[in-house]
N, C-alpha and C positions, 0 to 999 in steps of 0.2 A: 816492494818498491821496484819500479822499472829502472833499469840501468841502460843508458845510451852511451856507447863508446865514442871516442874521438875520431872515429873512422870518417874520412872525408865524404863517403857516400851518404852519410846521414845529414850533412850540412844543409842541403836544400830543404829537407824535411824540417829541420830545426828552425831554419830561417822562415819557412812558410808558417810554422806554428807561432813564432814570435810575431810575424806580421799579422796573423789572424788575431792574436791577443791584443795588439795595439788597435786594430780595427774595431774589435768588440768594445774595448774601453772607450774609444773615441765616440762610437755610436751611442753607447749608454750615457756618456757624459752629455751628448747633444740632446738626447731624449729628456734627461733629468733637467737640464738647463732650460729647455723649452717649457717643460711643465712648470718650473719655478717662475719663469717670466709671465706666463699666461694664467696662473692660478687665480689671481684676483678677478680677471675677466671671466674665467670659468665659473666662479662662484656667483658673480652677478648675472651672467647671461644664461647659465645652464641650471645651476642648483636652485636658484630662486624663482625660476619660471615654471609654468605648467609643463608637466612631463608629456612627451610625445614619443613616437617611434624614433625620430631623429635624435632626440635627447639620449635615448638608450643606445643607439648606434654610435653616437659620438663618445659616450662614456666607455662603452666596451672597447672601441678602437683605441682610445687614449690610455686606459688603464691596463689593457692587455699588453700594449707596447712597453709600459713602465714595468709591469710584472715580468715580461720576457727579458728586459734588460737586467733586472736584478737576478733572475734565475740564471741567465747566461754568464754573468760575472761570477756567480757562486760556482757554477759548473766548471768554468774555466779555471778558477783558483784551486778547486779540488783536483782537477786533472794535472795542473802544473806542479802541485805539491807531491804527486805520486811519481814524478819523473825526476831522475837524478842524472845530470850531465857530467860525465867524467872528463 
């Protein structure tokens, strides 16, 4: 476990890490919210239509973003669990 002291020189780093964490969570929430809002249209307009190159590009872009969001939140939670603030 990493230990971070209460030394004031660490405060900017700690605040930057907290800000980064908030930004990641907000970004991931926006991606998941967008996915939830448009999933019905996606099924109708993408999944039920004839597949083309643009269909594949759309699906890759969409689901890579969702996968990245999930992986980033998991990575961030593991990193925060390994740091102890004194």
